[in-house]
Structures are given as structure tokens and as C-alpha cells.
N, C-alpha and C positions, 0 to 999 in steps of 0.2 A: 504494500500500500504506500510506503514511503516513496518509492520510485514513481508511482503514479502521481502522487501529490507534487513531487519535485517537477515532473514534466508539465503538469497543469499550471503550477505557479510560474514556471519559466515561460510558458506560452502567454500567460496573463500579464507578465512583467512588461511586455511591449505595448505602448499606447496605441499603435496602429492595429494590433490584433484585438485589443479591447474594443476599439471603435468598430472593427469589423463584426465582432460578436454582438455589439449593440445594434448594428444595422440588421443583422440576421434575426434578431429578436422580433423584429416587425414581421418579417416574411422571408421565404426562400428567395435567393437572388442569383441571377446569372453572374458569372465571374466578371464580365465586362461592366456590369452595373455596380458590383462591389468596388471595382477599381476606379470608377468615375470620380468620386469626390477627393481622391488622393492625388497629390502631386508627385507621383512616382510611376515607374514603368509597370506595364502589365506583368512583366517577368518578376519584378520585386513583389507585387501583390501576390502572385502565384506562390512565391516562397513563403510568404506569411500564411497563405491558405494551406500549404503543405504541412506547416508546423501545426496549425490548428487541427488539421485532419489526422495527423499522426498521434495527437493527444486524444483524439476522439471527440473534441469539442465541436467539430462540424463534420458533416458527411458531404461527399461530392458525388454527383451523378451526371451522366450525359443525357440531355433531352434534345433530340434532334441534333442540330449543329452546335448547340451551346452547352457549356458546363455549368451546372447549378450547384449552389452551396446551401446547406440547411443546418441550422443550429441543432446541436444534440445536447439539450440541457442536462440529461442524466449524467453526462461526463463531469459536470460540476458538483455532483452530489457529494463525493468524498471530500472535496475542498470545502464545501459549505458546512458539512458536518464537523470537520476539523476546526473551522473558524468559529462555529457556534459554541464550541467548548470554552472559548474565551469570553463569551457573553455573561458568564456567571460571576465575573468580577465587577466590582464597582469601578466606575471611571476614576482616575486619579485627579484629584483637585490640587493643582500645582500651588495655588496661593495658600491653601491650608497646609500643605506639606512644607512650604517655605516658612510659614509662621511657626510650625512645630520645630523645624530645625533651628530657627533663631532662639527659641526658648530652651532647647535642649543642649545646644552646642555652646561652649564658652566663646566669648567675644575675643577674636584674635588680637585686638588692639589693647586689651586689658591683660597685662602680664604681671 
């Protein structure tokens, strides 16, 4: 499972791939439509799509003369379950933590 998580998070680390996933959340898209809003070559987009497909985050199929991409949300399940484990902790309040440290730690100027 750790290897799967590593590959999913590595794929999600790139903002272009996250944007592609957000686009595919709306509907299946042809590769050319996926590439349209990006200022990069079709070959570069194809590399991003290959990474997403290798992790199982998307699937690709040929429909007629076009290649289509489809989001596979189940591939995010293990990452989602892993991240939800951190939801049990209260958020850190930095101001309260700073006040605590000021009270507990001796003043370095007073010696």
C-alpha cells in the first residue's frame, strides 16, 4: 500500500496533473480538449496523462479517431483514507502555542 500511496502522491504533486484531474471531474474529455487550456505541447500533456494512467487515477480509451480520458476516483481512495487519519487532531493554534512558550521558557535577555 505504501508504494501505491507514494505513486499517487507523486502524481498529485504536479499542479498540471491536479488541474487535469479537476477538469476530468466534470466529464470525460478527449486528449486534445485536455491539452487546450495549457501552454505546452500535446506531447508534454501526453506525458502527464501517462503518469496519471499509470497510477490508475485516469483511464484512457480510443473512441473513433480520438483518445479519451476518464477520471477513476476509486484510485484516490487509499490516499483519502490515509489523509482522513489526520482529521482526528485539532488544528494547531500558533498564537496560543507562542503564548505558552513565552510563559514556559525563560527570557533569554534575563540572565
